[in-house]
VEXLOBA-467289 format. One line per 5 residues: number of its first residue (from 1); their letters; for each residue x, y, z of N, C-alpha, C, CB. Coordinates in pm, 1 decimal. Glycine has a CB too. Example, Ala and Ser with C-alpha at 12.3 -4.5 7.8 and 13.67 -1.06 7.14 Angstrom:
2
1 = as = 1319.0,-569.0,780.0,1230.0,-450.0,780.0,1320.0,-330.0,780.0,1130.8,-447.3,904.6; 1285.0,-225.0,708.0,1367.0,-106.0,714.0,1290.0,3.0,787.0,1408.4,-59.8,572.5
REM end
This chain:
146
1 = msspd = -1382.5,1127.3,6187.8,-1399.8,1002.8,6122.5,-1547.5,986.4,6091.1,-1346.2,887.8,6207.9; -1578.4,952.7,5967.8,-1717.9,941.8,5929.1,-1763.8,796.7,5934.8,-1739.3,998.9,5789.0; -1888.4,782.2,5961.2,-1944.2,647.5,5969.4,-1977.8,597.1,5830.7,-2068.8,644.8,6059.1; -1971.8,465.7,5812.5,-1999.4,409.5,5679.0,-2146.6,434.7,5644.1,-1966.5,255.0,5674.3; -2170.6,446.8,5516.4,-2303.9,469.8,5462.8,-2393.1,349.6,5488.6,-2297.3,500.1,5313.1
6 = ptprp = -2504.4,364.9,5559.3,-2589.1,252.3,5594.2,-2670.5,199.3,5474.6,-2682.4,292.4,5705.9; -2689.9,282.9,5368.5,-2771.9,233.4,5258.8,-2683.6,158.2,5158.2,-2847.2,350.5,5189.4; -2714.3,36.0,5132.6,-2633.5,-39.6,5037.4,-2656.1,9.8,4893.9,-2665.9,-189.3,5047.6; -2549.5,4.6,4818.9,-2559.0,44.8,4677.5,-2605.6,-78.8,4598.1,-2418.6,100.4,4622.4; -2680.2,-54.0,4492.3,-2717.6,-168.3,4410.1,-2595.6,-221.1,4333.0,-2830.9,-129.4,4312.4
11 = arrrh = -2586.6,-346.1,4325.0,-2473.6,-410.0,4252.9,-2485.2,-379.3,4107.0,-2470.3,-563.8,4274.9; -2368.4,-359.5,4043.0,-2373.7,-334.9,3894.6,-2409.9,-467.6,3827.1,-2232.7,-278.3,3837.3; -2507.8,-452.1,3742.2,-2556.1,-570.3,3671.4,-2466.9,-596.9,3549.2,-2704.8,-551.8,3628.5; -2429.6,-718.5,3537.0,-2349.5,-760.2,3420.3,-2438.3,-818.2,3314.9,-2242.2,-862.1,3459.6; -2413.6,-781.4,3192.9,-2488.3,-835.0,3080.4,-2404.4,-943.2,3014.6,-2525.7,-723.2,2978.7
16 = rdrhg = -2458.1,-1058.5,3010.7,-2391.8,-1167.6,2943.6,-2439.4,-1184.8,2803.2,-2410.9,-1293.2,3018.3; -2348.4,-1209.0,2712.0,-2388.2,-1239.1,2575.5,-2393.6,-1388.3,2559.5,-2292.1,-1176.1,2472.9; -2514.1,-1441.0,2550.6,-2532.2,-1586.1,2540.0,-2528.3,-1637.3,2398.0,-2661.4,-1625.6,2602.0; -2507.0,-1549.7,2302.2,-2516.0,-1593.7,2162.0,-2380.8,-1587.2,2092.4,-2617.4,-1508.1,2085.6; -2273.0,-1569.8,2168.0,-2140.9,-1567.9,2111.6,-2108.0,-1442.1,2030.2,-2124.2,-1686.6,2027.0
21 = rgmrg = -2175.6,-1337.8,2056.5,-2152.8,-1214.6,1983.4,-2082.5,-1107.0,2066.4,-2283.2,-1161.8,1933.1; -2015.1,-1153.0,2170.6,-1962.7,-1057.5,2265.9,-1817.1,-1013.8,2242.4,-1974.2,-1115.0,2400.4; -1759.8,-1046.0,2127.6,-1620.8,-1005.7,2103.3,-1609.2,-854.1,2093.3,-1567.2,-1071.3,1974.7; -1519.2,-800.8,2165.3,-1495.9,-657.0,2155.8,-1350.6,-638.1,2117.9,-1530.4,-582.6,2290.2; -1323.4,-535.6,2040.7,-1186.5,-509.7,1998.5,-1148.6,-580.6,1874.5,-1093.0,-546.3,2104.0
26 = pvapp = -1019.9,-580.0,1837.6,-974.6,-640.5,1712.4,-989.2,-791.4,1716.4,-829.6,-602.8,1684.0; -1011.5,-848.1,1598.7,-1025.3,-991.6,1586.8,-892.6,-1063.4,1603.0,-1086.3,-1026.3,1454.6; -785.8,-998.2,1557.1,-653.5,-1059.9,1562.1,-552.3,-956.3,1607.3,-613.8,-1119.2,1424.1; -441.3,-997.9,1663.3,-335.0,-902.3,1700.8,-280.2,-833.6,1576.4,-220.0,-974.3,1777.3; -218.1,-716.4,1594.5,-167.7,-642.0,1477.9,-65.2,-712.5,1391.0,-109.0,-517.3,1523.8
31 = qvpla = 13.9,-806.5,1447.1,115.4,-871.9,1365.2,57.9,-979.9,1274.8,221.3,-931.7,1453.4; -69.7,-1018.9,1293.8,-135.0,-1120.9,1213.1,-186.1,-1054.4,1085.4,-251.8,-1190.2,1292.1; -169.5,-1119.3,966.8,-209.5,-1055.9,841.4,-357.6,-1012.6,835.6,-181.5,-1150.2,728.6; -443.8,-1070.2,916.3,-584.2,-1026.9,914.5,-598.7,-881.0,949.5,-666.5,-1109.9,1010.1; -512.6,-830.3,1034.5,-522.7,-696.2,1082.5,-462.0,-594.5,987.0,-458.3,-686.3,1214.8
36 = isrsa = -401.9,-639.7,878.1,-339.7,-545.2,781.3,-444.0,-512.8,675.0,-207.8,-606.2,714.7; -464.1,-387.4,654.2,-560.7,-344.7,550.1,-504.7,-372.1,409.6,-594.2,-192.5,565.5; -591.6,-370.4,311.7,-550.7,-393.0,173.8,-453.0,-281.4,128.9,-675.9,-398.4,80.2; -483.7,-158.4,165.9,-395.8,-48.9,124.8,-258.7,-58.4,193.8,-461.8,86.6,156.5; -253.3,-98.7,318.9,-124.8,-117.3,391.1,-45.1,-230.4,328.2,-149.2,-147.3,542.2
41 = sfddl = -112.7,-334.9,290.8,-49.1,-448.3,224.9,6.2,-407.7,91.0,-147.0,-563.0,208.1; -65.4,-326.4,16.8,-20.4,-279.8,-112.9,101.4,-187.2,-95.3,-135.4,-206.6,-187.2; 95.1,-99.2,2.8,209.3,-12.9,32.2,335.5,-96.4,61.3,177.0,79.0,152.0; 317.8,-204.0,132.6,431.8,-290.3,163.0,490.1,-354.4,35.9,389.7,-399.3,262.2; 403.3,-390.6,-60.4,450.8,-448.1,-184.0,535.8,-344.7,-261.4,331.4,-497.0,-269.5
46 = vrdsa = 488.5,-221.5,-266.4,561.7,-116.2,-338.8,695.8,-91.3,-265.8,475.5,17.9,-347.7; 693.4,-82.4,-134.9,814.8,-59.6,-56.9,917.3,-171.0,-77.5,780.5,-47.6,91.0; 868.0,-296.2,-74.6,958.3,-410.9,-93.7,1021.1,-408.8,-232.2,882.8,-543.1,-72.7; 943.0,-374.0,-330.9,994.6,-368.9,-467.1,1098.2,-258.6,-485.7,880.9,-348.9,-564.4; 1068.6,-140.5,-425.4,1161.5,-28.9,-432.4,1291.9,-60.6,-357.9,1096.8,97.2,-374.9
51 = erler = 1281.2,-123.5,-244.0,1406.2,-160.4,-169.8,1490.7,-263.5,-246.5,1370.6,-218.0,-29.2; 1420.3,-354.1,-312.4,1489.2,-457.9,-393.3,1571.4,-392.4,-505.0,1385.5,-558.4,-454.9; 1510.6,-290.8,-568.2,1581.7,-221.0,-678.5,1689.7,-127.1,-625.4,1481.6,-140.5,-764.8; 1667.2,-69.3,-504.5,1771.1,22.7,-448.2,1900.8,-46.0,-419.5,1722.1,87.0,-320.6; 1896.0,-177.5,-392.6,2021.9,-252.7,-365.9,2115.2,-251.7,-489.3,1989.1,-401.1,-325.7
56 = hwpql = 2056.3,-250.6,-608.6,2130.8,-253.5,-733.4,2151.6,-114.6,-793.2,2059.7,-341.1,-832.7; 2062.3,-24.5,-757.1,2066.0,112.1,-811.2,2065.4,211.6,-693.0,1943.0,138.2,-908.4; 2179.2,240.4,-638.1,2185.0,331.4,-519.5,2123.3,469.5,-541.9,2328.9,350.3,-477.5; 2124.8,516.1,-665.7,2068.2,648.6,-695.0,1917.2,653.3,-669.3,2097.1,687.1,-840.6; 1853.9,538.9,-654.4,1707.9,535.9,-627.5,1678.5,571.6,-482.9,1649.0,396.5,-659.5
61 = asvdf = 1779.7,587.4,-399.2,1755.6,629.7,-259.3,1692.4,767.0,-253.8,1886.8,630.3,-179.0; 1719.9,849.0,-352.6,1662.7,986.5,-351.7,1524.6,993.1,-423.3,1762.4,1085.7,-421.0; 1479.6,882.2,-480.2,1352.1,877.0,-546.6,1239.7,852.6,-444.9,1352.9,768.3,-654.0; 1133.0,927.3,-457.9,1019.9,914.7,-368.8,919.7,812.7,-430.7,952.5,1055.4,-344.6; 893.0,703.8,-361.3,793.8,608.3,-414.2,663.5,628.1,-339.5,843.5,460.0,-400.7
66 = avqev = 552.2,641.5,-416.5,423.3,674.4,-354.7,314.2,584.3,-415.9,388.4,827.0,-375.0; 202.3,577.1,-341.9,85.9,501.0,-388.4,-30.6,598.3,-385.5,57.6,371.6,-298.6; -107.9,600.4,-493.8,-234.7,670.0,-503.5,-342.9,569.4,-535.7,-229.4,781.5,-610.0; -462.5,599.1,-490.6,-575.5,508.5,-514.8,-599.3,491.4,-668.8,-705.8,564.3,-444.0; -622.7,601.3,-735.9,-648.7,600.0,-879.1,-580.0,716.4,-948.0,-798.2,604.1,-906.0
71 = pqvrd = -552.4,708.0,-1078.4,-492.1,822.6,-1145.1,-591.8,938.2,-1154.7,-442.6,783.0,-1284.9; -539.1,1054.2,-1153.6,-625.2,1175.2,-1170.4,-661.4,1191.2,-1314.8,-554.3,1304.2,-1119.3; -784.7,1229.0,-1336.1,-831.7,1253.8,-1474.5,-792.0,1392.9,-1515.1,-986.2,1235.8,-1487.4; -728.0,1402.3,-1628.5,-688.4,1530.7,-1678.6,-791.4,1576.5,-1781.1,-546.9,1525.2,-1739.2; -836.9,1696.2,-1770.4,-936.6,1747.4,-1863.8,-867.6,1832.2,-1969.7,-1045.1,1829.6,-1789.7
76 = ngqqp = -792.8,1764.2,-2058.8,-726.7,1838.9,-2163.8,-785.3,1799.4,-2304.1,-572.3,1812.8,-2157.8; -896.3,1732.6,-2304.5,-961.4,1701.6,-2430.1,-910.9,1574.8,-2497.6,-945.1,1815.1,-2522.1; -802.4,1516.0,-2451.6,-749.8,1397.1,-2509.7,-795.8,1276.5,-2434.4,-602.0,1402.3,-2514.5; -834.0,1173.6,-2505.3,-879.8,1050.8,-2447.6,-761.8,957.9,-2424.0,-984.1,985.4,-2536.9; -735.8,916.0,-2300.1,-622.8,824.4,-2277.4,-651.0,686.7,-2336.5,-593.4,811.5,-2126.8
81 = egvpl = -542.1,617.1,-2376.3,-555.6,483.3,-2434.5,-605.1,381.4,-2334.9,-424.4,437.9,-2490.9; -571.6,395.4,-2212.8,-609.9,302.0,-2108.4,-582.8,359.9,-1970.2,-535.9,170.2,-2125.7; -614.0,285.0,-1871.8,-588.2,330.5,-1737.1,-442.8,297.2,-1698.6,-688.4,266.1,-1637.8; -367.5,402.1,-1664.9,-226.6,374.6,-1627.6,-216.6,302.8,-1494.1,-146.3,505.2,-1621.2; -113.5,224.4,-1479.2,-88.1,150.7,-1355.2,15.8,225.0,-1266.0,-37.8,6.8,-1388.7
86 = gravd = 90.6,316.8,-1330.8,191.1,390.3,-1259.2,237.1,512.0,-1339.7,308.6,299.9,-1226.6; 319.6,593.9,-1274.1,367.8,712.1,-1340.3,504.0,754.7,-1281.3,264.5,825.4,-1327.8; 590.9,799.7,-1362.4,719.1,855.7,-1318.7,717.3,1004.9,-1338.9,837.6,792.2,-1395.0; 756.6,1077.0,-1235.9,750.7,1223.7,-1239.7,893.1,1272.0,-1210.5,644.3,1283.2,-1134.2; 950.0,1349.5,-1306.5,1080.7,1409.2,-1286.1,1074.3,1516.2,-1178.2,1133.7,1468.4,-1416.6
91 = gkgqr = 1173.5,1519.2,-1088.9,1176.8,1623.9,-989.2,1213.8,1757.5,-1045.6,1270.7,1588.6,-881.9; 1153.7,1861.2,-987.3,1185.3,1994.7,-1033.9,1225.3,2076.3,-913.8,1065.9,2059.3,-1109.2; 1333.5,2149.3,-923.4,1376.0,2233.1,-812.9,1418.6,2150.2,-692.1,1264.7,2328.1,-774.1; 1346.9,2172.2,-582.0,1375.3,2101.6,-456.7,1305.2,1966.2,-447.9,1334.0,2187.3,-339.1; 1209.3,1942.9,-537.3,1133.2,1816.7,-532.3,1216.3,1698.5,-591.3,998.2,1832.6,-611.0
96 = pdrvv = 1210.9,1585.7,-521.1,1285.2,1469.8,-574.2,1202.2,1400.7,-688.1,1316.8,1366.3,-456.7; 1271.2,1317.9,-766.5,1199.7,1234.4,-862.3,1097.7,1150.0,-784.2,1299.3,1143.2,-944.5; 992.0,1115.3,-854.2,884.4,1041.7,-785.9,828.5,934.8,-876.9,772.0,1137.0,-741.1; 801.7,816.6,-817.0,733.8,707.6,-885.8,602.8,684.9,-813.2,821.3,576.7,-890.0; 492.7,691.6,-887.5,359.0,674.9,-831.7,299.9,548.0,-886.3,268.4,795.7,-863.5
101 = iyrrp = 251.1,460.0,-797.7,181.4,336.8,-839.1,31.8,353.6,-801.6,245.5,206.4,-768.5; -56.4,324.1,-892.2,-198.8,337.2,-868.2,-258.5,203.3,-820.1,-269.7,385.4,-996.2; -306.3,207.4,-692.0,-349.2,85.2,-627.0,-468.1,16.6,-690.7,-380.7,113.9,-488.1; -576.7,86.5,-712.8,-697.4,24.6,-760.6,-681.4,-40.3,-897.3,-805.9,125.2,-765.3; -624.5,28.4,-996.7,-605.5,-37.4,-1127.7,-520.2,-164.0,-1119.3,-541.0,59.7,-1225.5
106 = velrt = -418.9,-164.4,-1034.3,-333.2,-283.2,-1019.6,-416.8,-396.1,-952.6,-202.5,-249.1,-933.3; -491.2,-361.8,-849.0,-569.1,-463.8,-778.8,-677.7,-525.5,-867.9,-632.8,-403.5,-654.2; -732.9,-445.1,-952.1,-838.1,-496.0,-1045.3,-786.4,-590.1,-1149.2,-905.5,-382.2,-1115.0; -655.5,-583.3,-1174.7,-594.1,-669.9,-1275.9,-531.8,-796.1,-1218.2,-489.5,-593.4,-1350.8; -539.5,-813.5,-1087.4,-481.6,-932.5,-1023.1,-577.0,-1004.1,-936.7,-364.0,-896.3,-942.9
111 = rgree = -552.1,-1134.0,-915.1,-647.0,-1212.6,-833.4,-593.6,-1243.2,-696.5,-681.7,-1341.9,-902.5; -466.5,-1261.5,-680.9,-414.0,-1297.2,-546.8,-290.8,-1213.2,-512.3,-378.0,-1448.6,-540.7; -240.4,-1232.9,-391.9,-128.8,-1154.4,-340.9,-4.9,-1175.5,-425.1,-100.1,-1190.0,-196.0; 25.7,-1299.6,-463.8,145.2,-1331.0,-543.8,138.3,-1261.9,-678.9,159.9,-1483.5,-563.1; 24.5,-1273.3,-744.8,6.5,-1213.0,-873.8,17.3,-1059.7,-863.3,-128.6,-1254.6,-932.9
116 = rallv = -37.9,-1005.7,-754.3,-33.2,-859.9,-729.1,113.0,-815.6,-705.6,-123.1,-821.9,-604.5; 187.5,-895.5,-628.8,327.0,-859.9,-600.4,408.0,-856.9,-729.3,389.6,-959.5,-500.0; 384.6,-953.0,-819.6,454.1,-955.7,-949.8,423.4,-833.2,-1035.1,415.9,-1081.4,-1026.8; 293.2,-800.1,-1040.8,251.2,-685.5,-1123.0,307.7,-556.1,-1062.7,94.5,-678.0,-1133.0; 298.5,-541.8,-930.1,355.1,-421.3,-865.3,499.2,-405.6,-900.0,339.7,-427.3,-713.7
121 = hevvv = 578.6,-516.4,-891.6,718.9,-506.7,-919.9,744.8,-468.7,-1067.7,786.7,-638.4,-885.8; 666.1,-527.6,-1156.3,683.5,-490.8,-1300.7,654.1,-345.6,-1324.6,592.2,-575.7,-1390.7; 551.9,-291.6,-1260.4,514.4,-150.4,-1279.1,625.4,-60.1,-1219.5,374.1,-119.8,-1210.9; 673.9,-96.9,-1102.0,783.1,-18.2,-1039.1,906.2,-22.0,-1129.0,818.4,-73.8,-895.9; 942.0,-137.2,-1182.8,1057.0,-147.8,-1269.9,1039.4,-60.0,-1396.5,1079.3,-295.0,-1308.6
126 = eqvae = 920.3,-64.5,-1454.8,892.8,11.9,-1577.0,908.8,165.7,-1545.6,745.1,-21.5,-1631.5; 856.0,207.0,-1434.5,861.6,349.7,-1402.3,1000.5,394.8,-1368.2,769.9,381.4,-1288.4; 1076.4,309.2,-1298.1,1218.3,338.7,-1266.4,1298.1,343.2,-1394.2,1278.7,232.6,-1169.1; 1272.7,251.4,-1486.4,1343.2,251.7,-1613.4,1316.8,378.8,-1689.8,1303.6,132.3,-1696.5; 1194.5,428.3,-1682.8,1159.5,555.3,-1751.2,1236.3,671.0,-1685.8,1003.7,582.3,-1745.1
131 = llgla = 1244.9,674.1,-1556.9,1319.4,777.1,-1485.5,1467.1,778.8,-1522.9,1305.0,757.1,-1336.9; 1527.1,656.2,-1528.5,1668.2,640.3,-1556.6,1703.8,645.8,-1704.5,1714.6,512.4,-1500.4; 1598.8,640.2,-1786.6,1623.4,639.6,-1932.1,1681.1,507.2,-1982.0,1718.3,752.6,-1969.0; 1643.8,396.1,-1917.5,1694.0,266.2,-1956.2,1579.8,172.9,-1994.2,1776.5,206.0,-1843.9; 1616.2,58.8,-2046.3,1514.8,-43.9,-2073.7,1484.7,-117.5,-1945.2,1562.1,-143.3,-2184.3
136 = pesvd = 1359.3,-159.0,-1923.1,1322.1,-232.2,-1801.6,1407.6,-356.3,-1774.9,1178.3,-272.9,-1810.5; 1455.6,-423.5,-1880.6,1538.6,-543.7,-1866.9,1674.2,-507.8,-1807.1,1557.2,-613.3,-2003.8; 1724.7,-387.5,-1831.5,1856.6,-351.2,-1771.5,1835.9,-300.5,-1626.5,1929.8,-239.2,-1859.1; 1718.6,-258.6,-1588.9,1693.5,-222.4,-1447.3,1681.9,-349.1,-1365.3,1563.5,-135.7,-1432.1; 1606.2,-445.2,-1414.8,1590.4,-574.5,-1344.7,1597.8,-683.8,-1453.7,1450.7,-581.9,-1261.5
141 = prygq = 1702.6,-764.9,-1455.3,1716.8,-869.6,-1557.0,1602.4,-970.8,-1556.0,1847.4,-942.0,-1537.1; 1532.7,-986.3,-1444.2,1423.3,-1081.2,-1438.3,1290.5,-1022.6,-1484.8,1409.2,-1132.6,-1298.8; 1289.4,-898.7,-1533.1,1167.5,-831.0,-1576.5,1102.4,-911.3,-1689.3,1198.1,-685.6,-1622.8; 974.9,-937.4,-1676.8,896.1,-1008.1,-1778.6,914.3,-1159.2,-1781.6,930.0,-954.3,-1911.9; 995.8,-1215.6,-1694.3,1018.3,-1358.8,-1694.6,936.5,-1429.3,-1587.5,1164.8,-1388.2,-1675.1
146 = e = 881.0,-1358.1,-1495.6,812.5,-1422.3,-1384.2,668.8,-1447.2,-1416.2,823.1,-1339.3,-1260.0
REM end
């Protein structure tokens, strides 16, 4: 049996933040919208729009919906007319059809979440219509009315 150490240890000194700057960790819990990044929020808008269309068009279950920050610049010597907001890519071989929505161009054209949600849905409808070979109004009857 060993005897207790006779030399006392110095107490750990606590530092107090007297200026209210002592918050550590996240400002809000993850379920609060403050904790959702802009890109995650945008992904949710695209997913919601795709799910809404899949209810009426079951064949869209095999389509891959994706988000890219900006469109890639193609160096083929042709000047594009404008910045695209989305793109439909036909699947080849084992690859499924794909709809790509470009986040930054859409965000730059909208001011708030509601306006952004409307534009995202319109772009998704346009790209799905292109994939299916239909008019956007037949893919979603409310297209262009909101």
